[in-house]
PAFI-172003 format. One line per 2 residues: number of its first residue (from 0); for each residue z, y, x of N, C-alpha, C. Coordinates in steps of 0.05 Angstrom, whole numbers, plus 5000, padded with zeros to 4 digits. Layout:
REM PAFI-172003
NUM> Z,Y,X,Z,Y,X,Z,Y,X | ...;
***
This chain:
REM PAFI-172003
0> 4669,5870,8739,4654,5878,8715,4639,5855,8703 | 4626,5839,8721,4611,5816,8712,4629,5796,8699;
2> 4653,5792,8711,4672,5772,8700,4682,5781,8672 | 4687,5807,8669,4696,5817,8643,4674,5815,8622;
4> 4649,5818,8630,4627,5815,8611,4624,5786,8602 | 4628,5767,8621,4628,5739,8614,4650,5732,8595;
6> 4674,5744,8600,4696,5739,8582,4691,5751,8554 | 4678,5774,8553,4671,5787,8528,4651,5770,8513;
8> 4632,5758,8527,4612,5740,8514,4626,5716,8503 | 4646,5706,8518,4660,5682,8508,4676,5688,8483;
10> 4689,5712,8483,4704,5720,8459,4685,5724,8435 | 4662,5736,8441,4642,5740,8420,4632,5714,8408;
12> 4626,5695,8426,4617,5668,8418,4638,5654,8402 | 4664,5656,8411,4686,5643,8397,4690,5655,8369;
14> 4686,5681,8366,4689,5694,8340,4665,5688,8322 | 4641,5686,8333,4617,5682,8317,4613,5653,8310;
16> 4623,5634,8327,4618,5606,8323,4626,5595,8296 | 4651,5597,8288,4660,5585,8262,4644,5596,8238;
18> 4641,5623,8235,4625,5632,8212,4596,5622,8213 | 4585,5620,8237,4557,5611,8239,4554,5582,8231;
20> 4574,5566,8240,4573,5537,8232,4577,5535,8202 | 4595,5550,8191,4599,5550,8162,4574,5558,8147;
22> 4560,5579,8157,4535,5588,8144,4514,5567,8145 | 4511,5553,8168,4491,5533,8170,4497,5509,8153;
24> 4522,5499,8153,4529,5475,8139,4529,5478,8109 | 4539,5501,8099,4544,5504,8071,4525,5523,8057;
26> 4507,5535,8072,4487,5553,8059,4459,5545,8067 | 4452,5546,8093,4425,5541,8101,4417,5512,8097;
28> 4435,5493,8103,4428,5465,8100,4424,5457,8070 | 4442,5465,8052,4436,5459,8024,4411,5473,8014;
30> 4406,5497,8023,4381,5511,8014,4357,5496,8025 | 4358,5486,8049,4335,5471,8060,4331,5445,8045;
32> 4352,5432,8036,4350,5408,8020,4336,5414,7993 | 4345,5435,7980,4333,5442,7954,4304,5450,7958;
34> 4298,5464,7980,4270,5471,7986,4253,5447,7990 | 4264,5426,8004,4249,5401,8008,4245,5387,7981;
36> 4264,5388,7963,4261,5376,7937,4238,5388,7921 | 4232,5413,7926,4210,5426,7911,4183,5414,7918;
38> 4181,5398,7939,4156,5385,7947,4157,5355,7942 | 4173,5347,7922,4176,5319,7916,4174,5314,7886;
40> 4181,5289,7878,4181,5282,7850,4203,5261,7845 | 4211,5258,7820,4231,5238,7813,4221,5210,7817;
42> 4234,5195,7834,4227,5167,7838,4245,5148,7822 | 4265,5159,7809,4284,5144,7793,4303,5163,7779;
44> 4323,5152,7767,4342,5169,7753,4358,5187,7771 | 4364,5178,7795,4379,5194,7815,4365,5196,7842;
46> 4341,5187,7844,4327,5188,7869,4303,5207,7868 | 4300,5222,7890,4278,5241,7893,4262,5234,7918;
48> 4236,5230,7914,4218,5223,7936,4203,5248,7944 | 4206,5257,7970,4193,5280,7980,4166,5272,7992;
50> 4145,5281,7979,4118,5273,7986,4101,5296,7997 | 4111,5321,7996,4095,5344,8005,4076,5354,7983;
52> 4080,5346,7959,4062,5355,7937,4068,5383,7929 | 4048,5397,7920,4051,5424,7909,4049,5424,7878;
54> 4052,5400,7867,4049,5398,7838,4070,5414,7823 | 4095,5415,7834,4116,5430,7820,4111,5460,7820;
56> 4100,5470,7842,4093,5499,7843,4070,5505,7824 | 4050,5487,7823,4028,5491,7805,4037,5490,7776;
58> 4056,5472,7770,4067,5471,7743,4083,5496,7736 | 4097,5507,7756,4114,5531,7751,4098,5555,7744;
60> 4072,5556,7751,4056,5580,7745,4037,5574,7721 | 4043,5552,7706,4028,5548,7682,4035,5569,7661;
62> 4017,5575,7642,4022,5597,7623,4049,5597,7610 | 4060,5574,7603,4086,5573,7589,4108,5584,7607;
64> 4109,5575,7632,4130,5585,7650,4124,5612,7662 | 4098,5617,7666,4090,5644,7676,4098,5666,7657;
66> 4096,5660,7631,4104,5679,7611,4133,5685,7612 | 4149,5664,7618,4178,5668,7621,4184,5684,7646;
68> 4170,5679,7668,4173,5694,7692,4167,5724,7687 | 4145,5729,7673,4137,5757,7668,4157,5770,7649;
70> 4167,5756,7629,4186,5767,7611,4212,5774,7627 | 4220,5756,7644,4244,5761,7660,4241,5785,7678;
72> 4217,5788,7690,4211,5812,7707,4212,5837,7690 | 4200,5836,7665,4200,5859,7648,4229,5867,7640;
74> 4245,5847,7633,4273,5853,7625,4288,5865,7649 | 4284,5853,7673,4297,5864,7697,4288,5892,7703;
76> 4262,5897,7700,4252,5924,7705,4263,5944,7685 | 4264,5937,7660,4275,5955,7639,4305,5960,7644;
78> 4319,5939,7652,4347,5942,7659,4351,5961,7682 | 4334,5958,7702,4336,5975,7726,4330,6004,7719;
80> 4309,6008,7702,4302,6036,7694,4324,6049,7678 | 4337,6034,7660,4359,6045,7644,4383,6051,7662;
82> 4388,6033,7681,4410,6038,7700,4405,6063,7716 | 4380,6067,7724,4373,6091,7740,4376,6116,7724;
84> 4367,6116,7698,4369,6139,7681,4399,6146,7675 | 4414,6125,7671,4443,6129,7665,4459,6134,7690;
86> 4452,6121,7712,4468,6123,7736,4464,6148,7753 | 4440,6160,7752,4435,6183,7768,4453,6207,7761;
88> 4455,6214,7735,4474,6236,7728,4503,6230,7736 | 4511,6204,7733,4538,6196,7740,4542,6200,7770;
90> 4523,6190,7786,4525,6193,7815,4525,6223,7823 | 4509,6239,7810,4508,6268,7816,4534,6281,7809;
92> 4546,6273,7786,4572,6285,7779,4594,6277,7799 | 4594,6252,7808,4614,6244,7828,4610,6259,7854;
94> 4585,6264,7862,4579,6279,7887,4591,6307,7887 | 4589,6321,7864,4599,6348,7863,4627,6351,7851;
96> 4641,6329,7847,4668,6330,7838,4687,6337,7861 | 4711,6345,7855,4731,6351,7875,4739,6325,7889;
98> 4751,6327,7913,4758,6303,7928,4776,6285,7913 | 4796,6296,7899,4815,6280,7884,4801,6266,7861;
100> 4785,6281,7846,4770,6269,7823,4749,6249,7833 | 4737,6254,7856,4717,6236,7867,4729,6208,7872;
102> 4753,6208,7883,4766,6182,7889,4771,6166,7863 | 4780,6180,7842,4786,6167,7817,4760,6158,7803;
104> 4739,6174,7805,4714,6166,7792,4701,6142,7806 | 4703,6141,7833,4693,6118,7847,4709,6093,7841;
106> 4735,6097,7837,4752,6074,7829,4744,6063,7802 | 4737,6081,7783,4728,6072,7756,4702,6058,7758;
108> 4684,6066,7776,4658,6053,7779,4662,6025,7790 | 4680,6022,7809,4684,5996,7822,4704,5978,7806;
110> 4717,5988,7786,4737,5973,7771,4726,5948,7758 | 4701,5948,7747,4690,5924,7735,4688,5900,7754;
112> 4685,5906,7781,4683,5884,7800,4709,5869,7802 | 4731,5880,7793,4757,5866,7795,4761,5847,7772;
114> 4743,5847,7752,4745,5829,7729,4722,5809,7730 | 4728,5784,7723,4707,5764,7722,4685,5770,7703;
116> 4660,5764,7711,4637,5770,7694,4639,5756,7667 | 4649,5732,7666,4652,5717,7641,4670,5732,7622;
118> 4692,5742,7632,4711,5757,7615,4698,5782,7604 | 4684,5796,7622,4671,5821,7613,4649,5815,7592;
120> 4635,5793,7595,4615,5786,7575,4627,5779,7548 | 4649,5764,7548,4663,5758,7523,4674,5783,7510;
122> 4683,5802,7527,4692,5828,7516,4669,5842,7502 | 4645,5841,7513,4622,5853,7501,4615,5839,7475;
124> 4618,5812,7474,4613,5797,7449,4632,5807,7428 | 4657,5812,7435,4677,5822,7415,4669,5849,7404;
126> 4654,5865,7420,4645,5891,7411,4621,5889,7393 | 4602,5870,7399,4576,5869,7386,4574,5850,7363;
128> 4592,5831,7360,4590,5811,7339,4591,5823,7311 | 4585,5806,7291,4583,5815,7264,4609,5829,7255;
130> 4632,5817,7262,4658,5829,7256,4669,5845,7279 | 4652,5853,7297,4661,5867,7321,4668,5896,7316;
132> 4676,5909,7338,4686,5937,7335,4664,5956,7326 | 4639,5952,7335,4617,5970,7327,4613,5968,7297;
134> 4610,5944,7287,4605,5940,7258,4629,5948,7241 | 4653,5944,7252,4677,5953,7238,4678,5984,7235;
136> 4670,5997,7257,4669,6026,7256,4648,6036,7237 | 4625,6024,7238,4603,6032,7220,4611,6026,7191;
138> 4624,6004,7186,4633,5997,7159,4653,6018,7149 | 4671,6027,7166,4690,6047,7158,4676,6073,7151;
140> 4656,6081,7167,4641,6105,7161,4625,6101,7135 | 4613,6078,7131,4597,6072,7107,4615,6074,7082;
142> 4638,6061,7083,4656,6061,7060,4666,6089,7055 | 4672,6104,7076,4680,6132,7072,4659,6149,7060;
144> 4634,6145,7069,4611,6160,7057,4607,6151,7028 | 4610,6125,7022,4607,6116,6995,4628,6128,6976;
146> 4653,6129,6986,4675,6140,6970,4670,6170,6966 | 4660,6184,6986,4655,6212,6983,4633,6217,6963;
148> 4612,6200,6964,4590,6203,6945,4600,6199,6916 | 4617,6179,6912,4628,6174,6885,4645,6197,6876;
150> 4659,6210,6896,4677,6232,6889,4663,6256,6879 | 4638,6260,6889,4623,6284,6880,4603,6276,6858;
152> 4606,6252,6847,4589,6244,6824,4563,6231,6831 | 4558,6223,6856,4534,6210,6864,4537,6180,6863;
154> 4514,6166,6865,4515,6137,6866,4527,6126,6891 | 4547,6108,6889,4558,6096,6914,4537,6082,6931;
156> 4543,6080,6956,4523,6069,6975,4520,6038,6973 | 4538,6025,6960,4536,5996,6958,4551,5982,6982;
158> 4547,5956,6983,4560,5941,7004,4548,5946,7031 | 4565,5946,7052,4555,5950,7079,4544,5924,7090;
160> 4520,5925,7103,4508,5903,7115,4511,5905,7146 | 4526,5887,7158,4530,5889,7187,4504,5888,7203;
162> 4503,5902,7225,4479,5902,7242,4479,5877,7259 | 4455,5867,7264,4452,5844,7281,4450,5852,7310;
164> 4472,5857,7323,4472,5867,7350,4475,5845,7371 | 4479,5821,7363,4484,5799,7382,4463,5778,7379;
166> 4459,5763,7401,4440,5740,7403,4411,5750,7398 | 4403,5771,7412,4376,5781,7412,4370,5795,7438;
168> 4346,5805,7441,4338,5818,7466,4354,5844,7470 | 4361,5858,7449,4377,5882,7452,4403,5876,7465;
170> 4417,5855,7456,4443,5848,7468,4440,5840,7497 | 4418,5826,7504,4414,5818,7532,4411,5843,7550;
172> 4393,5861,7542,4388,5885,7558,4413,5902,7560 | 4428,5905,7538,4452,5921,7538,4473,5908,7557;
174> 4475,5881,7556,4493,5867,7573,4486,5870,7602 | 4460,5868,7608,4451,5870,7636,4456,5898,7647;
176> 4451,5919,7631,4457,5946,7639,4487,5950,7644 | 4502,5939,7626,4532,5941,7628,4542,5928,7654;
178> 4530,5905,7661,4538,5890,7685,4528,5903,7710 | 4503,5913,7710,4491,5922,7735,4491,5952,7741;
180> 4502,5967,7722,4503,5996,7726,4517,6004,7752 | 4540,5992,7759,4553,6000,7784,4536,5995,7809;
182> 4518,5975,7808,4501,5969,7830,4481,5992,7835 | 4475,6007,7814,4457,6030,7817,4472,6055,7825;
184> 4496,6059,7813,4510,6084,7818,4519,6086,7847 | 4529,6065,7859,4541,6067,7886,4520,6074,7907;
186> 4497,6062,7909,4477,6071,7929,4466,6099,7923 | 4464,6106,7897,4456,6133,7891,4476,6153,7900;
188> 4501,6148,7896,4522,6166,7905,4522,6168,7936 | 4518,6145,7949,4517,6145,7979,4495,6163,7989;
190> 4472,6163,7975,4450,6180,7984,4454,6209,7977 | 4464,6214,7953,4468,6242,7944,4491,6255,7959;
192> 4511,6240,7968,4533,6252,7982,4526,6262,8009 | 4503,6252,8020,4494,6261,8047,4475,6284,8046;
194> 4469,6293,8022,4450,6316,8019,4461,6341,8031 | 4444,6357,8042,4452,6384,8052,4454,6403,8028;
196> 4479,6410,8021,4483,6427,7998,4470,6454,8000 | 4465,6463,8025,4453,6489,8029,4424,6490,8018;
198> 4411,6467,8018,4384,6465,8006,4384,6470,7976 | 4405,6460,7963,4408,6465,7934,4414,6494,7928;
200> 4431,6506,7945,4438,6534,7941,4414,6551,7945 | 4397,6545,7965,4373,6560,7971,4354,6558,7948;
202> 4351,6534,7936,4333,6531,7914,4342,6547,7890 | 4368,6547,7884,4378,6562,7862,4376,6592,7867;
204> 4380,6601,7892,4378,6629,7898,4349,6639,7895 | 4330,6621,7900,4302,6629,7897,4292,6627,7868;
206> 4310,6621,7850,4304,6622,7821,4292,6596,7810 | 4296,6574,7824,4284,6549,7815,4297,6538,7789;
208> 4322,6544,7785,4337,6533,7762,4348,6505,7768 | 4367,6497,7752,4381,6472,7758,4363,6447,7754;
210> 4348,6446,7732,4331,6423,7728,4309,6420,7749 | 4297,6443,7755,4276,6442,7775,4287,6435,7802;
212> 4310,6445,7808,4323,6438,7834,4328,6408,7836 | 4337,6396,7813,4343,6368,7813,4317,6352,7818;
214> 4296,6358,7803,4271,6342,7805,4254,6349,7830 | 4256,6373,7840,4240,6380,7863,4254,6378,7890;
216> 4281,6379,7890,4296,6379,7915,4313,6353,7917 | 4330,6349,7896,4350,6328,7898,4336,6300,7897;
218> 4319,6296,7877,4306,6270,7874,4290,6261,7898 | 4272,6278,7909,4258,6270,7933,4276,6263,7957;
220> 4297,6278,7960,4316,6272,7983,4332,6247,7978 | 4335,6239,7952,4351,6216,7945,4334,6190,7943;
222> 4309,6191,7951,4291,6168,7948,4302,6143,7962 | 4313,6145,7987,4325,6121,7999,4346,6108,7982;
224> 4364,6124,7971,4385,6114,7953,4374,6102,7928 | 4353,6115,7917,4340,6105,7892,4327,6078,7898;
226> 4313,6076,7921,4300,6051,7928,4321,6028,7932 | 4343,6034,7945,4364,6014,7949,4376,6006,7922;
228> 4382,6026,7905,4394,6020,7879,4375,6003,7862 | 4350,6010,7862,4330,5995,7847,4329,5966,7856;
230> 4329,5962,7883,4327,5935,7894,4352,5918,7887 | 4376,5929,7891,4400,5912,7887,4407,5911,7858;
232> 4393,5925,7840,4397,5922,7812,4376,5903,7800 | 4351,5906,7809,4329,5890,7799,4332,5860,7806;
234> 4340,5854,7831,4341,5826,7840,4362,5811,7824 | 4387,5820,7822,4407,5805,7806,4399,5803,7777;
236> 4387,5824,7766,4379,5824,7738,4357,5804,7733 | 4339,5801,7753,4317,5781,7750,4328,5753,7749;
238> 4349,5747,7764,4360,5720,7765,4384,5717,7747 | 4389,5735,7728,4412,5734,7711,4412,5708,7695;
240> 4435,5695,7693,4437,5671,7677,4458,5673,7655 | 4482,5682,7662,4504,5682,7643,4500,5701,7620;
242> 4490,5725,7626,4487,5746,7605,4467,5737,7584 | 4442,5729,7591,4424,5720,7570,4433,5694,7556;
244> 4448,5678,7571,4457,5652,7559,4478,5658,7537 | 4496,5677,7540,4517,5682,7521,4509,5703,7500;
246> 4493,5723,7508,4486,5745,7490,4459,5742,7477 | 4442,5725,7488,4415,5723,7478,4411,5702,7457;
248> 4388,5702,7444,4381,5683,7424,4360,5663,7435 | 4347,5648,7418,4327,5628,7427,4304,5641,7441;
250> 4297,5666,7434,4274,5679,7446,4282,5699,7468 | 4307,5697,7477,4318,5715,7497,4324,5702,7524;
252> 4315,5677,7526,4321,5662,7551,4304,5673,7574 | 4317,5674,7598,4303,5684,7622,4299,5660,7641;
254> 4286,5665,7663,4277,5644,7681,4301,5628,7692 | 4324,5642,7696,4348,5627,7706,4358,5607,7687;
256> 4355,5612,7661,4364,5593,7640,4345,5569,7640 | 4319,5573,7645,4300,5551,7647,4306,5534,7671;
258> 4312,5547,7694,4319,5532,7718,4344,5515,7714 | 4364,5526,7700,4389,5511,7695,4383,5486,7679;
260> 4366,5489,7659,4359,5465,7643,4345,5443,7658 | 4329,5451,7678,4316,5431,7694,4335,5415,7711;
262> 4356,5428,7721,4376,5414,7738,4396,5398,7721 | 4401,5406,7696,4421,5393,7680,4409,5375,7659;
264> 4397,5387,7639,4388,5371,7616,4363,5355,7622 | 4344,5367,7635,4318,5353,7640,4320,5334,7664;
266> 4340,5338,7681,4343,5322,7705,4317,5322,7722 | 4304,5345,7723,4279,5347,7739,4285,5366,7762;
268> 4299,5356,7782,4307,5373,7804,4283,5384,7820 | 4263,5369,7825,4240,5380,7841,4227,5404,7827;
270> 4224,5403,7801,4212,5425,7786,4231,5449,7786 | 4257,5444,7781,4277,5465,7782,4278,5478,7809;
272> 4276,5462,7831,4276,5473,7858,4252,5491,7863 | 4228,5482,7853,4204,5498,7856,4207,5525,7843;
274> 4217,5526,7818,4220,5551,7804,4241,5568,7817 | 4262,5556,7828,4283,5571,7842,4271,5585,7866;
276> 4254,5571,7881,4244,5584,7905,4221,5603,7899 | 4207,5599,7877,4189,5620,7869,4203,5646,7863;
278> 4227,5644,7850,4243,5667,7846,4253,5680,7872 | 4259,5663,7891,4267,5673,7918,4244,5686,7932;
280> 4220,5675,7930,4197,5687,7942,4192,5715,7931 | 4195,5718,7904,4193,5744,7892,4214,5764,7902;
282> 4238,5753,7908,4259,5770,7919,4251,5780,7947 | 4240,5762,7963,4231,5770,7990,4210,5791,7989;
284> 4191,5788,7969,4170,5808,7966,4182,5835,7959 | 4201,5835,7940,4214,5860,7932,4228,5873,7956;
286> 4242,5857,7972,4255,5868,7996,4235,5880,8015 | 4213,5866,8019,4192,5876,8037,4180,5903,8027;
288> 4176,5905,8001,4165,5930,7989,4185,5952,7993 | 4211,5947,7989,4231,5967,7993,4233,5976,8022;
290> 4229,5957,8041,4229,5964,8069,4206,5982,8076 | 4183,5976,8065,4159,5993,8070,4163,6021,8059;
292> 4174,6022,8035,4178,6049,8023,4199,6065,8039 | 4219,6051,8049,4240,6064,8064,4229,6076,8090;
294> 4210,6063,8102,4198,6073,8127,4181,6098,8122 | 4171,6101,8098,4154,6124,8092,4169,6148,8083;
296> 4195,6146,8079,4211,6169,8071,4216,6188,8095 | 4218,6214,8090,4223,6233,8112,4249,6226,8127;
298> 4270,6216,8113,4295,6210,8126,4292,6188,8146 | 4276,6167,8137,4271,6144,8155,4255,6152,8180;
300> 4236,6170,8175,4220,6179,8198,4236,6196,8217 | 4254,6211,8206,4270,6228,8223,4289,6211,8240;
***
């Protein structure tokens, strides 16, 4: 028995060794280097001197950059709230669908993951731009209404003015919801699918009604799934770069866009590293809060 256990440990170590070495060399080591850069300053065009200074962190919380941090957090929070409002009914519908329909609905939810984010974002640009599908549809309705008004003897509506749906905060939030909605639906479905259906039947039999049953029975029992969905939606939305870069305007930039400029255009790697790790510290705080909330739920206590 002892010999077999030693052999099992050897097999376990052999299986764990290569991924662990890969993780250390290509993830932890580069992260440690960037973290060290955050305590240094530029000593030349390509040289960084690590001095242990906190100047970069102090600069990162100056009003100019703190405002961008807060705006990014607000946009991420709004995106998360919209994903929760839109995703909860979808997850609830998947939960109560038939087994065959459930498989197809889950496939539709996961289908966007099979397409590159850049391609999906350009597809959204094609929908929202001035000559996009939304404005084309509105123009068709406008011209139809104008022709109908002229037909009955009223003043025509005039020329159609396309809506400015792109390169603004609206486009950024819409794009973030479009990208992150599956991240909310899947953990919600996972939590709702484990609910005891007899509790819902008992609530309805006692005359609670469907809406009251949802808010008084379903939502409290789904808190772990809601907390997980909020966490894995808020964190990527907070650090989103591509969506605000392609869909946003000059006043729609988020903290990830500022970090990118520090590493590329400004060539200020220490400051960019400090802002990157401030974002990471906020992520750790969010994970810690989610862990505390999870421990307080009845399911976790049970």
